[in-house]
N, CA, C and O atoms as a printed pandas DataFrame, in Angstrom:
     atom_number atom_name residue_name chain_id  residue_number  x_coord  y_coord  z_coord
0              1         N          MET        A               1  128.990  150.931  -36.524
1              2        CA          MET        A               1  128.968  152.386  -36.682
2              3         C          MET        A               1  127.697  152.833  -37.413
3              4         O          MET        A               1  127.391  154.023  -37.483
4              5         N          SER        A               2  126.979  151.870  -37.944
5              6        CA          SER        A               2  125.738  152.194  -38.663
6              7         C          SER        A               2  124.568  152.259  -37.689
7              8         O          SER        A               2  123.429  152.502  -38.086
8              9         N          GLY        A               3  124.860  152.041  -36.420
9             10        CA          GLY        A               3  123.785  152.038  -35.414
10            11         C          GLY        A               3  123.132  153.404  -35.277
11            12         O          GLY        A               3  121.926  153.541  -35.485
12            13         N          PRO        A               4  123.929  154.427  -34.926
13            14        CA          PRO        A               4  123.357  155.769  -34.725
14            15         C          PRO        A               4  122.732  156.319  -36.001
15            16         O          PRO        A               4  121.745  157.053  -35.949
16            17         N          ARG        A               5  123.304  155.968  -37.132
17            18        CA          ARG        A               5  122.794  156.486  -38.408
18            19         C          ARG        A               5  121.379  155.944  -38.644
19            20         O          ARG        A               5  120.470  156.691  -39.007
20            21         N          VAL        A               6  121.210  154.652  -38.435
21            22        CA          VAL        A               6  119.896  154.034  -38.667
22            23         C          VAL        A               6  118.915  154.507  -37.602
23            24         O          VAL        A               6  117.730  154.697  -37.876
24            25         N          ARG        A               7  119.412  154.692  -36.400
25            26        CA          ARG        A               7  118.548  155.111  -35.292
26            27         C          ARG        A               7  117.930  156.488  -35.610
27            28         O          ARG        A               7  116.763  156.746  -35.313
28            29         N          PHE        A               8  118.734  157.345  -36.211
29            30        CA          PHE        A               8  118.242  158.690  -36.526
30            31         C          PHE        A               8  117.298  158.682  -37.722
31            32         O          PHE        A               8  116.542  159.627  -37.948
32            33         N          ALA        A               9  117.361  157.586  -38.484
33            34        CA          ALA        A               9  116.505  157.497  -39.675
34            35         C          ALA        A               9  115.050  157.245  -39.278
35            36         O          ALA        A               9  114.752  156.245  -38.624
36            37         N          PRO        A              10  114.148  158.138  -39.667
37            38        CA          PRO        A              10  112.717  158.004  -39.345
38            39         C          PRO        A              10  112.016  157.025  -40.275
39            40         O          PRO        A              10  110.878  157.241  -40.689
40            41         N          SER        A              11  112.726  155.936  -40.594
41            42        CA          SER        A              11  112.139  154.946  -41.518
42            43         C          SER        A              11  111.599  153.748  -40.738
43            44         O          SER        A              11  112.181  153.350  -39.729
44            45         N          PRO        A              12  110.496  153.179  -41.199
45            46        CA          PRO        A              12  109.902  152.003  -40.544
46            47         C          PRO        A              12  110.839  150.802  -40.624
47            48         O          PRO        A              12  110.914  149.999  -39.694
48            49         N          THR        A              13  111.545  150.688  -41.731
49            50        CA          THR        A              13  112.477  149.570  -41.901
50            51         C          THR        A              13  113.708  149.780  -41.023
51            52         O          THR        A              13  114.258  148.828  -40.469
52            53         N          GLY        A              14  114.127  151.017  -40.906
53            54        CA          GLY        A              14  115.304  151.318  -40.083
54            55         C          GLY        A              14  115.070  150.899  -38.640
55            56         O          GLY        A              14  115.945  150.313  -38.002
56            57         N          TYR        A              15  113.888  151.204  -38.134
57            58        CA          TYR        A              15  113.589  150.864  -36.737
58            59         C          TYR        A              15  113.723  149.357  -36.525
59            60         O          TYR        A              15  114.291  148.903  -35.532
60            61         N          PHE        A              16  113.188  148.593  -37.479
61            62        CA          PHE        A              16  113.235  147.125  -37.369
62            63         C          PHE        A              16  114.691  146.666  -37.395
63            64         O          PHE        A              16  115.081  145.758  -36.661
64            65         N          HIS        A              17  115.481  147.300  -38.243
65            66        CA          HIS        A              17  116.885  146.920  -38.378
66            67         C          HIS        A              17  117.632  147.181  -37.062
67            68         O          HIS        A              17  118.471  146.383  -36.642
68            69         N          VAL        A              18  117.317  148.293  -36.432
69            70        CA          VAL        A              18  117.983  148.654  -35.172
70            71         C          VAL        A              18  117.700  147.592  -34.115
71            72         O          VAL        A              18  118.603  147.183  -33.385
72            73         N          GLY        A              19  116.458  147.149  -34.034
73            74        CA          GLY        A              19  116.087  146.127  -33.041
74            75         C          GLY        A              19  116.882  144.854  -33.284
75            76         O          GLY        A              19  117.390  144.243  -32.344
76            77         N          SER        A              20  116.988  144.460  -34.533
77            78        CA          SER        A              20  117.705  143.220  -34.868
78            79         C          SER        A              20  119.198  143.389  -34.558
79            80         O          SER        A              20  119.835  142.490  -34.010
80            81         N          ALA        A              21  119.731  144.532  -34.910
81            82        CA          ALA        A              21  121.163  144.780  -34.677
82            83         C          ALA        A              21  121.441  144.797  -33.173
83            84         O          ALA        A              21  122.454  144.266  -32.716
84            85         N          ARG        A              22  120.551  145.401  -32.421
85            86        CA          ARG        A              22  120.750  145.498  -30.966
86            87         C          ARG        A              22  120.765  144.082  -30.361
87            88         O          ARG        A              22  121.590  143.772  -29.501
88            89         N          SER        A              23  119.859  143.254  -30.815
89            90        CA          SER        A              23  119.775  141.879  -30.285
90            91         C          SER        A              23  121.062  141.125  -30.648
91            92         O          SER        A              23  121.584  140.353  -29.843
92            93         N          ALA        A              24  121.556  141.352  -31.840
93            94        CA          ALA        A              24  122.762  140.640  -32.290
94            95         C          ALA        A              24  123.982  141.143  -31.504
95            96         O          ALA        A              24  124.880  140.371  -31.167
96            97         N          LEU        A              25  123.994  142.441  -31.222
97            98        CA          LEU        A              25  125.123  143.021  -30.489
98            99         C          LEU        A              25  125.170  142.460  -29.074
99           100         O          LEU        A              25  126.239  142.147  -28.548
100          101         N          PHE        A              26  124.011  142.341  -28.477
101          102        CA          PHE        A              26  123.936  141.848  -27.093
102          103         C          PHE        A              26  124.076  140.331  -27.078
103          104         O          PHE        A              26  124.040  139.717  -26.012
């Protein structure tokens, strides 16, 4: 559920986290 929240975050670290989370989800 933290996916959309981080995605909306304009943070450089957030973007990296989203990529890692997406890979783990898939």
